[in-house]
Phi, psi and omega in degrees: 000130183284140177270107185251349183232136178231147173242125173256116183268126178268204180306129179087355181234089191248346184223152185267050187295347179280352183255157175240170180053049188281139172223151179257137177232144171252119184255126177283132176226164176298347185250018180106165179289144181231136180266135174226148173253131182241131181214185185245139172218114182051048176067023175241137174280129181234133174263137180235132175233133171270109188304319182262009186088155183295340178254013181051050184261349182256114181289161188300327183282350181246006175299138178276072184300316181296317179298317181298311182290322178298321179294318178294324175296321179296326177283354181071029175295139180244345184220130178238129169250116186245130177265155180204136171272133185224156170265150182260139173255353188246122182299340178278347179252100191255157178309135182100344180271156174262147174228127178262094192299141177238348179215161174223158167241128188262111175241027172283165188231317190236024186260136169298123191240012182206154172275346188282117178235355171209154186077181182235120177229111177258106188273127176288126180233034178304316177236087190291332181257142186296118181292331178294312179291322177299318179295320178296316180295320179297314178297319181296314179299321180297315181293330179272003180059038175265136180290126184205166175232134184279349178220161175176145178262118182264120174267119182259121179253167186288321185070185359280357178290157169284168184280157173279163177297325179294317178299318179300319178299319178294315182300321179294319180295332179277357178100009179289145176254325186225157175227135179206188187230009189230343190293331176249128015265009187305313182293325180293315180296321177299319179293319176299326178277000180059043176247133175295134187222129173229143179255128172258098182269129175254118179287122181251342184191166169273148185289172183304136181087342174260314176292139178285351185249159170295141180279139179223149176295327180297324178299318180298311182298320182296316181292321177299319180296320180296332184253012184300320181295318178296318180298315180297317180296317179299311183296313185287327174293319178295318179299320182292336181261350184286133170269103189291344183258359180300134181289156188201146176304334178300330183285353182231033188294326183278318177075308187279353177147202186294161179307129177093359175064000000 
């Protein structure tokens, strides 16, 4: 059975307990070996990756993003649902809500962000997140009566530190809604690999200078844990309704030929 759907679990989402008949695979990639857990859900094979490791030992700036996406491409995955814990810059996006991100601002600094190492490939990123998957998630959340937003601008910072209050003020002025540390280059690499990719952002706190409290990683983990059941319900309902073979512009992003030109 072909693995056409993958879930990338971010902070607070470390294990594939929603799957049955689980097996672990190590996939060889040009960027090193990558571990994935593959299981079954309603007679569909699903690949699961814990972005930070099952023990949350890998910080955001050291995640092997290229290896992870290359491994999913090797498995012939066509659709990725990626979770992310985020801070809010927008007073309308409050802790506990989901945001299905449609744009990003890239403030990362030292991460390999492309598979392209020879030749010239200029990738169109007008709409970086798959609108088809975003629409499915938005409709699913509405039917499940989960509080959500169908659009949002994700500001991706390098980490692992949290942002300063001054940085948050600038990000708000630039139109950012959320701040996190992982969506870039993950979304870019998925587009280069011609895989549909959607981000399920869970608001865990207000960002620095907005929140009245000091930011802590434990706060993020606690809110994710409180909403784990909602997140699981959202993902698996969306997976059950997803047509994994439906054609999409994401599948033809390169146009000129194989990955890497």
